[in-house]
PDB file with SEQRES, HELIX, SHEET and CRYST1 records, atoms N, CA, C and O in Angstrom:
SEQRES   1 A   65  MET ARG ILE SER THR THR ASP PRO ILE THR LEU LYS ASP          
SEQRES   2 A   65  ILE PRO ASP PRO GLU GLY HIS PRO PHE VAL VAL GLU GLY          
SEQRES   3 A   65  GLN GLY GLU ALA ALA LEU LYS ILE TYR PHE GLU ASN ASP          
SEQRES   4 A   65  GLU SER ARG GLN ALA TYR LEU ASP ILE SER VAL GLU HIS          
SEQRES   5 A   65  PRO GLY LYS ASP PHE THR TYR ASN LEU ASP ASN PRO ARG          
HELIX    1 AA1 GLY A   28  ALA A   30  5                                   3    
HELIX    2 AA2 ASP A   39  LEU A   46  1                                   8    
SHEET    1 AA1 3 ARG A   2  SER A   4  0                                        
SHEET    2 AA1 3 LEU A  32  TYR A  35  1                                        
SHEET    3 AA1 3 PHE A  22  GLU A  25 -1                                        
CRYST1    1.000    1.000    1.000  90.00  90.00  90.00 P 1           1          
ATOM      1  N   MET A   1      25.198 -14.304   5.882  1.00  0.00           N  
ATOM      2  CA  MET A   1      23.902 -14.593   6.469  1.00  0.00           C  
ATOM      3  C   MET A   1      23.324 -13.300   7.031  1.00  0.00           C  
ATOM      4  O   MET A   1      23.997 -12.535   7.723  1.00  0.00           O  
ATOM      5  N   ARG A   2      22.054 -13.087   6.707  1.00  0.00           N  
ATOM      6  CA  ARG A   2      21.342 -11.946   7.275  1.00  0.00           C  
ATOM      7  C   ARG A   2      20.683 -12.390   8.568  1.00  0.00           C  
ATOM      8  O   ARG A   2      20.385 -13.573   8.737  1.00  0.00           O  
ATOM      9  N   ILE A   3      20.452 -11.459   9.480  1.00  0.00           N  
ATOM     10  CA  ILE A   3      19.860 -11.776  10.781  1.00  0.00           C  
ATOM     11  C   ILE A   3      18.687 -10.854  11.045  1.00  0.00           C  
ATOM     12  O   ILE A   3      18.793  -9.638  10.884  1.00  0.00           O  
ATOM     13  N   SER A   4      17.551 -11.441  11.458  1.00  0.00           N  
ATOM     14  CA  SER A   4      16.380 -10.663  11.851  1.00  0.00           C  
ATOM     15  C   SER A   4      16.141 -10.878  13.339  1.00  0.00           C  
ATOM     16  O   SER A   4      15.995 -12.010  13.801  1.00  0.00           O  
ATOM     17  N   THR A   5      16.104  -9.784  14.076  1.00  0.00           N  
ATOM     18  CA  THR A   5      15.846  -9.879  15.515  1.00  0.00           C  
ATOM     19  C   THR A   5      14.442  -9.406  15.865  1.00  0.00           C  
ATOM     20  O   THR A   5      14.150  -9.120  17.026  1.00  0.00           O  
ATOM     21  N   THR A   6      13.577  -9.325  14.866  1.00  0.00           N  
ATOM     22  CA  THR A   6      12.167  -9.018  15.107  1.00  0.00           C  
ATOM     23  C   THR A   6      11.375 -10.307  14.939  1.00  0.00           C  
ATOM     24  O   THR A   6      11.350 -10.895  13.858  1.00  0.00           O  
ATOM     25  N   ASP A   7      10.732 -10.737  16.011  1.00  0.00           N  
ATOM     26  CA  ASP A   7       9.928 -11.960  15.972  1.00  0.00           C  
ATOM     27  C   ASP A   7       8.793 -11.742  14.980  1.00  0.00           C  
ATOM     28  O   ASP A   7       7.980 -10.840  15.183  1.00  0.00           O  
ATOM     29  N   PRO A   8       8.706 -12.546  13.902  1.00  0.00           N  
ATOM     30  CA  PRO A   8       7.679 -12.312  12.888  1.00  0.00           C  
ATOM     31  C   PRO A   8       6.265 -12.667  13.346  1.00  0.00           C  
ATOM     32  O   PRO A   8       5.299 -12.313  12.670  1.00  0.00           O  
ATOM     33  N   ILE A   9       6.124 -13.346  14.460  1.00  0.00           N  
ATOM     34  CA  ILE A   9       4.810 -13.699  14.984  1.00  0.00           C  
ATOM     35  C   ILE A   9       4.317 -12.626  15.952  1.00  0.00           C  
ATOM     36  O   ILE A   9       3.192 -12.144  15.821  1.00  0.00           O  
ATOM     37  N   THR A  10       5.148 -12.249  16.922  1.00  0.00           N  
ATOM     38  CA  THR A  10       4.732 -11.263  17.918  1.00  0.00           C  
ATOM     39  C   THR A  10       5.081  -9.828  17.512  1.00  0.00           C  
ATOM     40  O   THR A  10       4.577  -8.869  18.096  1.00  0.00           O  
ATOM     41  N   LEU A  11       5.945  -9.695  16.511  1.00  0.00           N  
ATOM     42  CA  LEU A  11       6.454  -8.401  16.028  1.00  0.00           C  
ATOM     43  C   LEU A  11       7.240  -7.643  17.093  1.00  0.00           C  
ATOM     44  O   LEU A  11       7.405  -6.428  16.990  1.00  0.00           O  
ATOM     45  N   LYS A  12       7.720  -8.340  18.104  1.00  0.00           N  
ATOM     46  CA  LYS A  12       8.548  -7.711  19.136  1.00  0.00           C  
ATOM     47  C   LYS A  12      10.014  -7.843  18.765  1.00  0.00           C  
ATOM     48  O   LYS A  12      10.450  -8.876  18.256  1.00  0.00           O  
ATOM     49  N   ASP A  13      10.775  -6.774  19.029  1.00  0.00           N  
ATOM     50  CA  ASP A  13      12.211  -6.791  18.786  1.00  0.00           C  
ATOM     51  C   ASP A  13      12.895  -7.583  19.901  1.00  0.00           C  
ATOM     52  O   ASP A  13      12.524  -7.468  21.069  1.00  0.00           O  
ATOM     53  N   ILE A  14      13.887  -8.379  19.536  1.00  0.00           N  
ATOM     54  CA  ILE A  14      14.654  -9.156  20.494  1.00  0.00           C  
ATOM     55  C   ILE A  14      16.007  -8.451  20.626  1.00  0.00           C  
ATOM     56  O   ILE A  14      16.909  -8.713  19.831  1.00  0.00           O  
ATOM     57  N   PRO A  15      16.168  -7.558  21.618  1.00  0.00           N  
ATOM     58  CA  PRO A  15      17.391  -6.758  21.707  1.00  0.00           C  
ATOM     59  C   PRO A  15      18.639  -7.584  22.010  1.00  0.00           C  
ATOM     60  O   PRO A  15      19.731  -7.215  21.577  1.00  0.00           O  
ATOM     61  N   ASP A  16      18.507  -8.700  22.747  1.00  0.00           N  
ATOM     62  CA  ASP A  16      19.630  -9.563  23.063  1.00  0.00           C  
ATOM     63  C   ASP A  16      19.254 -10.987  22.645  1.00  0.00           C  
ATOM     64  O   ASP A  16      18.771 -11.760  23.473  1.00  0.00           O  
ATOM     65  N   PRO A  17      19.467 -11.347  21.366  1.00  0.00           N  
ATOM     66  CA  PRO A  17      18.960 -12.614  20.852  1.00  0.00           C  
ATOM     67  C   PRO A  17      19.674 -13.862  21.377  1.00  0.00           C  
ATOM     68  O   PRO A  17      19.161 -14.970  21.217  1.00  0.00           O  
ATOM     69  N   GLU A  18      20.828 -13.707  21.991  1.00  0.00           N  
ATOM     70  CA  GLU A  18      21.560 -14.861  22.504  1.00  0.00           C  
ATOM     71  C   GLU A  18      20.673 -15.688  23.436  1.00  0.00           C  
ATOM     72  O   GLU A  18      20.125 -15.166  24.407  1.00  0.00           O  
ATOM     73  N   GLY A  19      20.536 -16.973  23.136  1.00  0.00           N  
ATOM     74  CA  GLY A  19      19.726 -17.849  23.958  1.00  0.00           C  
ATOM     75  C   GLY A  19      18.277 -17.943  23.538  1.00  0.00           C  
ATOM     76  O   GLY A  19      17.532 -18.762  24.077  1.00  0.00           O  
ATOM     77  N   HIS A  20      17.859 -17.125  22.590  1.00  0.00           N  
ATOM     78  CA  HIS A  20      16.486 -17.187  22.087  1.00  0.00           C  
ATOM     79  C   HIS A  20      16.402 -18.215  20.960  1.00  0.00           C  
ATOM     80  O   HIS A  20      17.388 -18.450  20.261  1.00  0.00           O  
ATOM     81  N   PRO A  21      15.226 -18.831  20.778  1.00  0.00           N  
ATOM     82  CA  PRO A  21      15.081 -19.780  19.668  1.00  0.00           C  
ATOM     83  C   PRO A  21      15.169 -19.056  18.330  1.00  0.00           C  
ATOM     84  O   PRO A  21      14.863 -17.868  18.227  1.00  0.00           O  
ATOM     85  N   PHE A  22      15.594 -19.797  17.304  1.00  0.00           N  
ATOM     86  CA  PHE A  22      15.721 -19.210  15.972  1.00  0.00           C  
ATOM     87  C   PHE A  22      15.497 -20.271  14.912  1.00  0.00           C  
ATOM     88  O   PHE A  22      15.468 -21.468  15.198  1.00  0.00           O  
ATOM     89  N   VAL A  23      15.339 -19.803  13.677  1.00  0.00           N  
ATOM     90  CA  VAL A  23      15.222 -20.648  12.500  1.00  0.00           C  
ATOM     91  C   VAL A  23      16.120 -20.036  11.441  1.00  0.00           C  
ATOM     92  O   VAL A  23      16.200 -18.813  11.324  1.00  0.00           O  
ATOM     93  N   VAL A  24      16.797 -20.876  10.666  1.00  0.00           N  
ATOM     94  CA  VAL A  24      17.591 -20.390   9.540  1.00  0.00           C  
ATOM     95  C   VAL A  24      16.865 -20.791   8.267  1.00  0.00           C  
ATOM     96  O   VAL A  24      16.649 -21.975   8.009  1.00  0.00           O  
ATOM     97  N   GLU A  25      16.490 -19.794   7.474  1.00  0.00           N  
ATOM     98  CA  GLU A  25      15.823 -20.006   6.192  1.00  0.00           C  
ATOM     99  C   GLU A  25      16.835 -19.768   5.077  1.00  0.00           C  
ATOM    100  O   GLU A  25      17.480 -18.720   5.046  1.00  0.00           O  
ATOM    101  N   GLY A  26      16.983 -20.712   4.172  1.00  0.00           N  
ATOM    102  CA  GLY A  26      17.907 -20.567   3.058  1.00  0.00           C  
ATOM    103  C   GLY A  26      19.299 -21.059   3.402  1.00  0.00           C  
ATOM    104  O   GLY A  26      19.535 -21.647   4.457  1.00  0.00           O  
ATOM    105  N   GLN A  27      20.221 -20.799   2.470  1.00  0.00           N  
ATOM    106  CA  GLN A  27      21.593 -21.272   2.624  1.00  0.00           C  
ATOM    107  C   GLN A  27      22.578 -20.215   2.174  1.00  0.00           C  
ATOM    108  O   GLN A  27      22.229 -19.309   1.416  1.00  0.00           O  
ATOM    109  N   GLY A  28      23.808 -20.333   2.643  1.00  0.00           N  
ATOM    110  CA  GLY A  28      24.891 -19.457   2.217  1.00  0.00           C  
ATOM    111  C   GLY A  28      24.668 -18.006   2.592  1.00  0.00           C  
ATOM    112  O   GLY A  28      24.071 -17.689   3.621  1.00  0.00           O  
ATOM    113  N   GLU A  29      25.165 -17.132   1.728  1.00  0.00           N  
ATOM    114  CA  GLU A  29      25.062 -15.700   1.994  1.00  0.00           C  
ATOM    115  C   GLU A  29      23.628 -15.204   1.985  1.00  0.00           C  
ATOM    116  O   GLU A  29      23.321 -14.194   2.618  1.00  0.00           O  
ATOM    117  N   ALA A  30      22.751 -15.892   1.284  1.00  0.00           N  
ATOM    118  CA  ALA A  30      21.350 -15.479   1.187  1.00  0.00           C  
ATOM    119  C   ALA A  30      20.508 -15.996   2.357  1.00  0.00           C  
ATOM    120  O   ALA A  30      19.319 -15.688   2.444  1.00  0.00           O  
ATOM    121  N   ALA A  31      21.109 -16.773   3.249  1.00  0.00           N  
ATOM    122  CA  ALA A  31      20.367 -17.331   4.386  1.00  0.00           C  
ATOM    123  C   ALA A  31      19.887 -16.212   5.310  1.00  0.00           C  
ATOM    124  O   ALA A  31      20.507 -15.153   5.413  1.00  0.00           O  
ATOM    125  N   LEU A  32      18.770 -16.481   5.974  1.00  0.00           N  
ATOM    126  CA  LEU A  32      18.201 -15.532   6.926  1.00  0.00           C  
ATOM    127  C   LEU A  32      18.000 -16.245   8.255  1.00  0.00           C  
ATOM    128  O   LEU A  32      17.287 -17.246   8.327  1.00  0.00           O  
ATOM    129  N   LYS A  33      18.625 -15.734   9.297  1.00  0.00           N  
ATOM    130  CA  LYS A  33      18.470 -16.274  10.646  1.00  0.00           C  
ATOM    131  C   LYS A  33      17.417 -15.428  11.355  1.00  0.00           C  
ATOM    132  O   LYS A  33      17.600 -14.227  11.553  1.00  0.00           O  
ATOM    133  N   ILE A  34      16.311 -16.071  11.735  1.00  0.00           N  
ATOM    134  CA  ILE A  34      15.184 -15.364  12.338  1.00  0.00           C  
ATOM    135  C   ILE A  34      15.096 -15.752  13.807  1.00  0.00           C  
ATOM    136  O   ILE A  34      14.951 -16.930  14.133  1.00  0.00           O  
ATOM    137  N   TYR A  35      15.182 -14.770  14.690  1.00  0.00           N  
ATOM    138  CA  TYR A  35      15.060 -15.010  16.127  1.00  0.00           C  
ATOM    139  C   TYR A  35      13.614 -14.837  16.570  1.00  0.00           C  
ATOM    140  O   TYR A  35      12.861 -14.045  16.004  1.00  0.00           O  
ATOM    141  N   PHE A  36      13.245 -15.603  17.600  1.00  0.00           N  
ATOM    142  CA  PHE A  36      11.890 -15.581  18.133  1.00  0.00           C  
ATOM    143  C   PHE A  36      11.913 -15.252  19.614  1.00  0.00           C  
ATOM    144  O   PHE A  36      12.881 -15.534  20.319  1.00  0.00           O  
ATOM    145  N   GLU A  37      10.824 -14.647  20.066  1.00  0.00           N  
ATOM    146  CA  GLU A  37      10.683 -14.272  21.465  1.00  0.00           C  
ATOM    147  C   GLU A  37      10.662 -15.514  22.370  1.00  0.00           C  
ATOM    148  O   GLU A  37      11.214 -15.498  23.470  1.00  0.00           O  
ATOM    149  N   ASN A  38      10.020 -16.583  21.895  1.00  0.00           N  
ATOM    150  CA  ASN A  38       9.910 -17.809  22.699  1.00  0.00           C  
ATOM    151  C   ASN A  38       9.661 -19.000  21.772  1.00  0.00           C  
ATOM    152  O   ASN A  38       9.477 -18.839  20.565  1.00  0.00           O  
ATOM    153  N   ASP A  39       9.661 -20.192  22.359  1.00  0.00           N  
ATOM    154  CA  ASP A  39       9.447 -21.412  21.582  1.00  0.00           C  
ATOM    155  C   ASP A  39       8.057 -21.472  20.959  1.00  0.00           C  
ATOM    156  O   ASP A  39       7.885 -22.044  19.883  1.00  0.00           O  
ATOM    157  N   GLU A  40       7.064 -20.887  21.625  1.00  0.00           N  
ATOM    158  CA  GLU A  40       5.697 -20.916  21.101  1.00  0.00           C  
ATOM    159  C   GLU A  40       5.592 -20.135  19.798  1.00  0.00           C  
ATOM    160  O   GLU A  40       4.955 -20.598  18.852  1.00  0.00           O  
ATOM    161  N   SER A  41       6.204 -18.963  19.737  1.00  0.00           N  
ATOM    162  CA  SER A  41       6.119 -18.191  18.491  1.00  0.00           C  
ATOM    163  C   SER A  41       6.972 -18.833  17.400  1.00  0.00           C  
ATOM    164  O   SER A  41       6.625 -18.746  16.222  1.00  0.00           O  
ATOM    165  N   ARG A  42       8.078 -19.475  17.768  1.00  0.00           N  
ATOM    166  CA  ARG A  42       8.874 -20.219  16.782  1.00  0.00           C  
ATOM    167  C   ARG A  42       8.033 -21.346  16.186  1.00  0.00           C  
ATOM    168  O   ARG A  42       8.034 -21.547  14.971  1.00  0.00           O  
ATOM    169  N   GLN A  43       7.325 -22.070  17.025  1.00  0.00           N  
ATOM    170  CA  GLN A  43       6.501 -23.173  16.537  1.00  0.00           C  
ATOM    171  C   GLN A  43       5.343 -22.666  15.680  1.00  0.00           C  
ATOM    172  O   GLN A  43       4.988 -23.289  14.680  1.00  0.00           O  
ATOM    173  N   ALA A  44       4.756 -21.537  16.072  1.00  0.00           N  
ATOM    174  CA  ALA A  44       3.681 -20.943  15.267  1.00  0.00           C  
ATOM    175  C   ALA A  44       4.206 -20.602  13.876  1.00  0.00           C  
ATOM    176  O   ALA A  44       3.506 -20.805  12.884  1.00  0.00           O  
ATOM    177  N   TYR A  45       5.426 -20.089  13.794  1.00  0.00           N  
ATOM    178  CA  TYR A  45       6.053 -19.777  12.504  1.00  0.00           C  
ATOM    179  C   TYR A  45       6.247 -21.055  11.689  1.00  0.00           C  
ATOM    180  O   TYR A  45       5.931 -21.093  10.500  1.00  0.00           O  
ATOM    181  N   LEU A  46       6.766 -22.094  12.331  1.00  0.00           N  
ATOM    182  CA  LEU A  46       7.018 -23.354  11.632  1.00  0.00           C  
ATOM    183  C   LEU A  46       5.728 -24.032  11.180  1.00  0.00           C  
ATOM    184  O   LEU A  46       5.734 -24.798  10.216  1.00  0.00           O  
ATOM    185  N   ASP A  47       4.620 -23.756  11.872  1.00  0.00           N  
ATOM    186  CA  ASP A  47       3.333 -24.355  11.527  1.00  0.00           C  
ATOM    187  C   ASP A  47       2.641 -23.681  10.351  1.00  0.00           C  
ATOM    188  O   ASP A  47       1.633 -24.193   9.864  1.00  0.00           O  
ATOM    189  N   ILE A  48       3.151 -22.553   9.885  1.00  0.00           N  
ATOM    190  CA  ILE A  48       2.566 -21.868   8.735  1.00  0.00           C  
ATOM    191  C   ILE A  48       2.841 -22.710   7.496  1.00  0.00           C  
ATOM    192  O   ILE A  48       3.995 -22.966   7.150  1.00  0.00           O  
ATOM    193  N   SER A  49       1.785 -23.132   6.842  1.00  0.00           N  
ATOM    194  CA  SER A  49       1.975 -23.991   5.663  1.00  0.00           C  
ATOM    195  C   SER A  49       2.333 -23.145   4.447  1.00  0.00           C  
ATOM    196  O   SER A  49       1.895 -22.004   4.297  1.00  0.00           O  
ATOM    197  N   VAL A  50       3.132 -23.739   3.602  1.00  0.00           N  
ATOM    198  CA  VAL A  50       3.536 -23.106   2.352  1.00  0.00           C  
ATOM    199  C   VAL A  50       2.967 -23.959   1.234  1.00  0.00           C  
ATOM    200  O   VAL A  50       3.191 -25.168   1.188  1.00  0.00           O  
ATOM    201  N   GLU A  51       2.234 -23.328   0.335  1.00  0.00           N  
ATOM    202  CA  GLU A  51       1.551 -24.085  -0.706  1.00  0.00           C  
ATOM    203  C   GLU A  51       2.515 -24.789  -1.658  1.00  0.00           C  
ATOM    204  O   GLU A  51       2.327 -25.963  -1.977  1.00  0.00           O  
ATOM    205  N   HIS A  52       3.544 -24.077  -2.112  1.00  0.00           N  
ATOM    206  CA  HIS A  52       4.516 -24.648  -3.043  1.00  0.00           C  
ATOM    207  C   HIS A  52       5.920 -24.263  -2.584  1.00  0.00           C  
ATOM    208  O   HIS A  52       6.508 -23.334  -3.137  1.00  0.00           O  
ATOM    209  N   PRO A  53       6.464 -24.948  -1.594  1.00  0.00           N  
ATOM    210  CA  PRO A  53       7.790 -24.574  -1.083  1.00  0.00           C  
ATOM    211  C   PRO A  53       8.835 -24.520  -2.196  1.00  0.00           C  
ATOM    212  O   PRO A  53       8.980 -25.460  -2.978  1.00  0.00           O  
ATOM    213  N   GLY A  54       9.546 -23.424  -2.248  1.00  0.00           N  
ATOM    214  CA  GLY A  54      10.624 -23.279  -3.215  1.00  0.00           C  
ATOM    215  C   GLY A  54      10.182 -22.990  -4.628  1.00  0.00           C  
ATOM    216  O   GLY A  54      11.031 -22.756  -5.487  1.00  0.00           O  
ATOM    217  N   LYS A  55       8.888 -22.995  -4.911  1.00  0.00           N  
ATOM    218  CA  LYS A  55       8.424 -22.767  -6.275  1.00  0.00           C  
ATOM    219  C   LYS A  55       7.420 -21.624  -6.357  1.00  0.00           C  
ATOM    220  O   LYS A  55       6.821 -21.404  -7.410  1.00  0.00           O  
ATOM    221  N   ASP A  56       7.229 -20.898  -5.268  1.00  0.00           N  
ATOM    222  CA  ASP A  56       6.233 -19.829  -5.245  1.00  0.00           C  
ATOM    223  C   ASP A  56       6.537 -18.707  -6.236  1.00  0.00           C  
ATOM    224  O   ASP A  56       5.624 -18.015  -6.687  1.00  0.00           O  
ATOM    225  N   PHE A  57       7.809 -18.523  -6.577  1.00  0.00           N  
ATOM    226  CA  PHE A  57       8.176 -17.365  -7.396  1.00  0.00           C  
ATOM    227  C   PHE A  57       8.725 -17.777  -8.758  1.00  0.00           C  
ATOM    228  O   PHE A  57       9.472 -17.018  -9.375  1.00  0.00           O  
ATOM    229  N   THR A  58       8.369 -18.955  -9.229  1.00  0.00           N  
ATOM    230  CA  THR A  58       8.872 -19.402 -10.514  1.00  0.00           C  
ATOM    231  C   THR A  58       8.040 -18.876 -11.680  1.00  0.00           C  
ATOM    232  O   THR A  58       8.468 -18.971 -12.830  1.00  0.00           O  
ATOM    233  N   TYR A  59       6.887 -18.336 -11.411  1.00  0.00           N  
ATOM    234  CA  TYR A  59       6.013 -17.852 -12.465  1.00  0.00           C  
ATOM    235  C   TYR A  59       6.074 -16.335 -12.554  1.00  0.00           C  
ATOM    236  O   TYR A  59       6.192 -15.654 -11.535  1.00  0.00           O  
ATOM    237  N   ASN A  60       5.994 -15.811 -13.750  1.00  0.00           N  
ATOM    238  CA  ASN A  60       5.955 -14.380 -13.968  1.00  0.00           C  
ATOM    239  C   ASN A  60       4.509 -13.939 -13.856  1.00  0.00           C  
ATOM    240  O   ASN A  60       3.678 -14.293 -14.693  1.00  0.00           O  
ATOM    241  N   LEU A  61       4.209 -13.167 -12.825  1.00  0.00           N  
ATOM    242  CA  LEU A  61       2.833 -12.755 -12.581  1.00  0.00           C  
ATOM    243  C   LEU A  61       2.527 -11.356 -13.114  1.00  0.00           C  
ATOM    244  O   LEU A  61       1.493 -10.777 -12.782  1.00  0.00           O  
ATOM    245  N   ASP A  62       3.431 -10.810 -13.944  1.00  0.00           N  
ATOM    246  CA  ASP A  62       3.187  -9.504 -14.540  1.00  0.00           C  
ATOM    247  C   ASP A  62       1.936  -9.578 -15.426  1.00  0.00           C  
ATOM    248  O   ASP A  62       1.669 -10.596 -16.065  1.00  0.00           O  
ATOM    249  N   ASN A  63       1.200  -8.505 -15.448  1.00  0.00           N  
ATOM    250  CA  ASN A  63      -0.004  -8.467 -16.253  1.00  0.00           C  
ATOM    251  C   ASN A  63       0.112  -7.326 -17.265  1.00  0.00           C  
ATOM    252  O   ASN A  63      -0.487  -6.266 -17.083  1.00  0.00           O  
ATOM    253  N   PRO A  64       0.891  -7.550 -18.340  1.00  0.00           N  
ATOM    254  CA  PRO A  64       1.074  -6.460 -19.312  1.00  0.00           C  
ATOM    255  C   PRO A  64      -0.215  -6.176 -20.066  1.00  0.00           C  
ATOM    256  O   PRO A  64      -1.031  -7.073 -20.280  1.00  0.00           O  
ATOM    257  N   ARG A  65      -0.391  -4.942 -20.461  1.00  0.00           N  
ATOM    258  CA  ARG A  65      -1.578  -4.536 -21.229  1.00  0.00           C  
ATOM    259  C   ARG A  65      -1.338  -4.625 -22.693  1.00  0.00           C  
ATOM    260  O   ARG A  65      -2.230  -4.321 -23.484  1.00  0.00           O  
TER     261      ARG A  65                                                      
END                                                                             
């Protein structure tokens, strides 16, 4: 599991993440644990809508000439 201690909403580093809210995205070794400065920024992150969860990268968007 990878760990991010930079709050993606406030962009502040969380030097001591113990006790801070977090979200785990993904599973297994590819999972990402994201720490947040507070519950409000965690909720703001969770409120971001995703148009096609899990399918955003299934299409090849290369534009060959």
